[in-house]
Structures are given as C-alpha cells and as structure tokens.
N, C-alpha and C positions, 0 to 999 in steps of 0.2 A: 238471734246472733244479728249486730249492728255492726260492728267494726273488725274488716280484716286490712289483715298486713302483708303484702304481695314485696316479694322479693328476688331481687337479680341476683341468681346467686353465680359469680366469680372473683377466681383467684387476678386473674388478668387484667389489671389495669392497663394496659397498651390499648385496648380495643377501643376502634373509633367510633361506632355506633351506637346509639340508646337500641333500647330490646323494644320495639314495639308493638309487639306481643303483650306482653306486661302492660301493657300502659293501654290500650282497646279495654282489657280486661277492666282495671280502676276505670274508667269513664264510664262504660256501662252498666260496672256497678252503682256510679256514685248517680247517674241518671234512672236507676232503680232505688232509691235512699239510702242508699248505704254509704257510712262514711269509709274510705279507705286510705291504707298510708304504705308509701312506699318505705323500702331499703334500697341501693344501687349500689350493691358493693365495685359495682366496676369503676363509681365516679370516687370511691373513697370510704363510702357513708358503711357504718358499722349500726349493727342492729341491735344492738345491745344499750350504742350513750346516744341512737335515737330513739328507740322504743319502747313507752314506760308501759302500757297496758294494752291488751289487743286479743279481740274474744276468738279468732281463729287464724293462724298465719300460710297464704299459697307459696311454695319454693316453684319456683323455672330455673329450668337450668340442661344444657344440651349434656350430654353421654363425661364431655372432657373432664367436666365441674363435679362428677354425683359425688365422688366422695367428698369433696369438700361440703358439699348440699346434703351428706346423712351426719356427716358433724355437725354440722351449723343444725340440723331440726334437733338432736339431743344435748345442745344444751339449750332452745329455746322454751323444751320438754319441759327441762330442771328447771328451769327460773321460772315459764309462767304456766303448765302443765294445760296449757289448749291443743287443738285439731291442729295438724299440720297433713296441708294438701304439697301433694306434689305432682306439675308439672313439667309444660319440657317433652322436648324428642325423648330421650331418655324410659323418663317414667312411660309417657302413653307406647312407649313399645313395646317396656319389661312392664308389663303390673303389678305381677305376679311378686318375680324377684323382690321391685321395688319396696313394697307393702309388707314382704317379711321381716324388713326393717322394723323393728319391737316403738319405734317413734314414728313413724306414719300411719294418718289413718285413713287417708285417702289417693286415691291418684286420679286426676281428670285427663284424661282421653285424647289427645288431638286437643282443640279448640275447646276452651274453654268456658267461656260466656255463660253460655244454657246452663252445663251440667254445674259450675259456679255459681250460678242465680239459683237452684233447685239447693244444693249444699246450704249460702246459706238462709232460706228460706225452711230451714228443715223438713226441707221433704225427705217421702221415709229413702235412704239409697239402695235397695232392691228395685223401689219406682224411677230413681233416677239415670238417663239415659248415660255412656260413654263416660262410667266411673269403675275405678274399682275401690273396697273396701272391704274392712275386718268387720265381722259379724259370731261374738260368740267365741269371735279367735278363730273362728276357719275366713284362710281369705276367700272374698268375690269380686269376680270381673262382672260390669255387664257391657260390652266390648259392645263394639263399631263406633257408628260416629255418632256427634250431639248438635251437627252447625248450623248458623245462620244463613239463613237460603237472602235474604232483603241484608245484604252486608252495611249501606244506607240505614238501614236500625240504629246500627253504630257509630256511637257520637265518636267526629275525635280524637286523638290516642289523647291518654291527658301528662301533656307534654308539660302542663304545667310544678307536675309533679317532678319532673328533672332535675337537676343541676345542667339546662341545657349550654351556663357557659364552659363545663369545664369542656359535654360533646364535641364545644365553635371554637374548638382551641385547636384542637384536633385535626391539624391541617392538611395531615398526608392520608385523610380518606378518601380524596379524588384522586388516586392513584397517576403520581408524576404534578400538579396541578397546585400550587403552594395556597388555595383558597378554601375558607369555611364552609362546609355543607351540615344537610340534615334529613334522613331520607324520610321520602310517603311512599306509602302501597297503595296502587290504586284497586287489586284484586287480589285474592289468594289461589292457590294452588298450580297444576299445570299439567296438561293437556299428556305429556311424555312419563315412560320410567325407565330411565334411567337405571343401567345396573349400583352406582354408586351411590342413591339420590334415595333419602327415604323419605319425604316432604309423602308422599305418598302411602303412605302407611299410618301417620297423622292426620292427612286430612283429605282422604280418600281420590281418588280421579279425579280428572275435571275443574273448571277452572269458573271461578264465581266475580264476578265483579263490579264494582262503586260505582255508579252512574258520572256520570261525563258533568254534568250538577254535582256533586260529592268533591272530585278531584278539583275541579276549576277553584268551588271552595276552600276549601283546605290546600291549596297553593297559596291563597292568597292571605289566609288567614298565619301560616307558617313564617313567608315572605313578608309578611306587618309587623306580626311583633320579633319575631328570631333577626329578621335579618341575614339572613348566610349568601353568603356567596352565590354556592354552587344549590343543584339538589340532588339527594342518590334518589332516580326509583327502586326500590327494593325488590319488585315483582320478582318471584321466578321468570317468569318470562310477561316483560314489559310490551313485547311486538305480538303476542298472541294473536289481536283479531285486525288487522289488518283499518280499517271500517272505523269502531271506536280511538284507535291512535291517530286518524286520522280528524277527531272531533275532538279530541285534546289539545292537537298542537292545533287547530283552530283558535281555537278557544286562546290559547295561549300568545299567541301571535296577533289576536284581538283584543284580547285584556293588557298587553306589552310588558306582561310577564316576561316573554321572551328576551324581550331588555335590561329585566334587572335580575336573575339570572343566569345558569347553567346548567344545565340539569347532565348526568349521565345514566346511563338505563342499562338490567339485562335483558340479553336477545340469545336467541341462538339462529346457526347458520341459514337456517334454511327455512329463514320467515321473512327475512329481510328482500328490495330490489330497490334499483337504482331511483325511482320514483318516493318509496317512502324516507331512504336516506335523504335524501332532501325535503322533502317536510319537515321531518327531526330537525335538522340543522337550522332552517327555517324559526326554526319554534324554540331555536338556541341549547340543541341537545352535540354538544365539542367531543363525550367520547361515547363508547359502546365495552360492552362484556361483553364478552364468547370463553364460552367452557369449549376451548377448541381438543382440551382431553390426550390425544395424541393424532404425530404424524403419520402413524403405524396403520393400515384399512383394517388389518388384522385385528389389533389393540381397538379402534374406535370403536369398532362394530359388535364387538365385545359390548365395550362401556354405555352403548347408547342402545344397545339392541336393535342397529341395524338402520340407524332411522337417519345419521349422516354420515358424506364422506369428506376424506379428504382436499379432495379439488372441490368441497364445498370452503372448507377453510378455510383456504389462501380464497379463494372466489372473493370471501366476504369480507377477506383482508383488503385486494385491490379492488374491491368498489365502495370501499370505505375512505380509504385513501385518496382515490378518483375525487369522492365528493367532500370529502376536506374534513374529516372525522376520526378523531381519536380513536386508537385497538387498543383495547386491555386483554390481554387472553391470560386465558390459565390452560395449565398444564397439569395431570398427573404421571410419576412415574412410580416405576415397582410393581406394575400392574400383578394380574393371573397371568402365568403360562407368556410373559410374557422374557424375550431372547434378549443378549443384551444386544441382535442388531437390530433388531427389534426399537428399543430404547434408542436408537442412534437414530433412527430414523426420526423419530423425532427431536432429538435433539436440532439436526439435521433440519426439518422443520424453522425451529424453530429460528434458530441462525440464519438461516437465508431466505425469510419473510422482515414484510418491514411491520411489525409488531412494533406500536410504541408504547407498550409496557406490559413488561411477559411477569407470570407468576406461575411456579412451578410450588403442589406438594406429592408429600411421600402419598403412596396411593394408602385409604386409609382404612376398612369395615366398619360400616354404623348402624345399632340393631336397628332393623325394619325393610332395611334397602335388601334386595337382589343379591349384592357384593359380600354382606354379611351372611345372612345363608353360605355361598358359596364360601366362605370362609371355615364357616361353622364345619361342614362336611369335611373340605381339606384338611383338616387339622384334628379331624376325626372330637369335637369338642361336644359332650353332652349337660358339664353342671358349670351355671356361667358362674355362680358362686367366685369362683377361684377367678375367671377374670379383673386382670388390677385395669379397673377405667384413667388411671393419669395416663396409664402409654397410651390412651388412643386421641393423643395431638395429634397435625396430623405433624411427620415427620422426625417424630422421635423413636416410633416403631417401624421396621421394615417385614411388614407382616406377610406377602408375596413374594419378595427374593431369596432365596435359598441363599442355605447359613454359605458356600464356598463360594456364592459373589459377594455378599454384602464387603467385605471389602473394595473391593472394586465398584464397587455399586457408589456405595458413599463418594468416594474419589470423584466418579465421573461429577456427580450430585454436584459438589463441591468447586470443582471446575467449569460447572454450568453456570451454576449461582454467581460469581467473577463474572464471566463473560455479562450474561443478563441486567449485572448490575451496573455498570460501564455501562451499557445502551438505555437503561429503564431511567439513572437519576441525572436530574443536568449535575450542572459541570460544578456549580457554588457548591454544591450535598456533596461531594464526589472529592473535590479538595478539605473540606471541612474533616470528611471520612477520615481522606488520607494520613493529617492531618495529625493525629491519632492513634494514626497505625500503621506505621510504613514502612512494618517488612509484611504485610497483606496488600499493600497500596503495590508493591515492586510485583507479588504475585500477579496482582492482577495486572500490571501491562505482561506482564509478560504472555499470560493467557489474551489479553486479547490482540498481541499482536498473531499469534497464535492462530485467533479469532478471524482476521483477516487473511488468512492466508485462506482458509478452508475453502 
C-alpha cells in the first residue's frame, strides 16, 4: 500500500481547533515515503468529492461522532472496497465493539504512528503492537501501547493538508478575545488520573516531551507561515515541568516571539506559583485554563482523585489576578452522588470568584475513564451495543442526575448559563445577541440583578 486517506470525522462545523493528532500521523507517514490524503469534515470537506482513489482509509473520531464514523465507513466500503482503520479515543478503548462492525478491518489503539506504519508496510497483524484486527472472521486485539518515546522524531504536524484559513477565521477559540489562533502541542500524556478523563487509557500514564529546540522551531514555523495572533498550547498539562517551561519561556523572550503573539495554555492549580506566572506573562501568556471542576470539596476529591482542593482553586485564581493573567475556569455539574446543596457550592464558587471566562458542562462519562466504569456499574450496563453514542455530547444527557431532580437541575443550569454569559462576553457581543432575541435579554437582565444580590 502506498496511499492512505485520513479522515477527521465530525458533524460539527463549529469546532474551532484542527485535529493535530491526525496531522502528526500524516507527517510521520509522509516522512516514511507514503502518500497521504486528508479529509477534514470539520471544515466542510466531503470525502467522496475530494477522494478519487485510495489504498486504505483511516477514520479518527471521539465517542460523540462514532455513529457518523460507522455510517461513513459503510459508504466508503461500498464505493472503494478498501481496508478501513478506525482510531481515536473511542475505538482505542472499545476495540472489540468497534470491530464488530462489518466495515471495520483494523483498530489502531492509542497513538497510531508506529502501528499505522506497520499496517502500511503490510506487516502480519499478529505481529503489530496495539491494534485490533480480524482473522478468518474472528476479532483479535493486541492490547497495550505502541508509542514513540522520542517525540522529536515525528515531523511537525502536516498543517499544509488543512484549510488553515477556515480555522484561523474562528476567532472565538481564545475565549473572550477576538483574535486568530492555532494550537501547538509540546508534550503527550499526563501524570494524573482524574476519574473523568480517558487519556491514560489511550496514552498510558506519564508524559513525554518534545525538546525545547523542537518547540522553538515549530513556534517560528507556525508564526512565519500562518501568522496567527495567538497560540494555544494544547498539552494536557503545559505547566508540568517547571524547569523545561522556563526554558521555553526564555526562548520566546530571546527570539522576540513574545512580541509577535500572545498565548494560552492548560494548567493545574497545584503546579503553579507566582514566580512561574511572572515568567509566563513575560513570555506572552495572557490566559490560563484550569479545570476547577467543582466548588465542593467532596465532589472535587471524587473527580480529581484527592489531588486538589477548593482552597487551591481559589488561590490559583487570586495568583493569576495578582500577576495579570486571565483565568479560564471549567466546571462539571451533575456529578455522581452530587446533592443539590453540593451543586450550589459550585455555583456559589463560580459567582463569588473573579474568573474571567467560565464554562461548565454536564458531567458525561466517556469510555476509558474511571467514571465510565462507575457509570456502567451504577446502571448495571453489560451490553454496550445498546448505548446511543449520539447522547454522549456534553449537555445532552443527564447521566448522573436522579430523574426526580432532572427538571430542577435543567432550570439551575439554564439560570447559571445566563449569569455567566453576562460576565463572560464583551458588551458588543451581548448587544448583538440582545437584538436577536429580546425575550432572552429580559430574562438575562433579571438573572443578573439576582446575581448581584448574592
């Protein structure tokens, strides 16, 4: 096989960031001499319009797009009759279930560079690490991880295969700031084991890092070619290694990158201090995203496996405000075993702290997470084939809220959404929304008055 088509499966054209995971696969396979085609459904590309011939197709998708992926696989099989590989978080943690679909020939578990290279080289499936396949109609899975340890051996992600103009037009990805931006990843993995996260099941526990030289070169490459106004460091935990982080910041300052762009990153409240925040700001950091998750210690301890406290959440906000870095806070509502009083603790935390941009989601269990196992046990679910994957969209299903509290819970979430929208968005955006829907504007004003009275 010499030609592979990679597909970023999606039904949501509102997504603001490209799938760099697939772009890494593309660059790695091209570097090994293979021809790679790319279809990005997020940017509106159609597989059958763009692709005329291919030897094999790889479909990458999360749980919420699983049904879309299976439907697309069926159509591709009908027209091209080529092997189909599925990858991404969903297929990685549910390989047997994925392979039950008659149109799926392989599943790449976890990071796919090495496994996919072996498949392209037509190596015997039984000798390939971390894949699922079919042999004489029988499903077989070689479990485990097949990960590149030296990340610098992977070329920069193949952004040239993307419609970068489409993604750079999405100015709402830097929450609350009207600027163009694009992501960069400087590491893979995470040292922690939050109950709601499936990344450890996909990548294994622990972190691997690109060298500071690699990061510096990629930054220059992206800025020189695509001219974004901002960079999003999309690592699970950008602030994991303080010494390395300071080296990256020093390079930004020395090269003048900090004068060409601003940037944001993901962090944890137990990894920062004022010294670090000052260096981040000097290097161009304008905002940090924290998964605060809950304002109730009992629920927070459950979600983050007893690793952080509500006091640390508040201290992180106060430190960032002192240094002058914007805080983006993420919260989860409707958690397992969460009472109304515990939910109100989180709402009070949100409304009483100076968070610059707040986002909350309805807690959703995803395959591969500890919470997923909890969900299956709590509901005595043994046959996964009966689950409706379209329901696993943030906010669509109340997976852990008792039925007798569902209506009240929905009302609470709606009211909170109005309150934080008023606080989150610039006045110009709110005025535009108000003119489009006067009725909702009146409700928002009344909610805001109540908020100020708290």
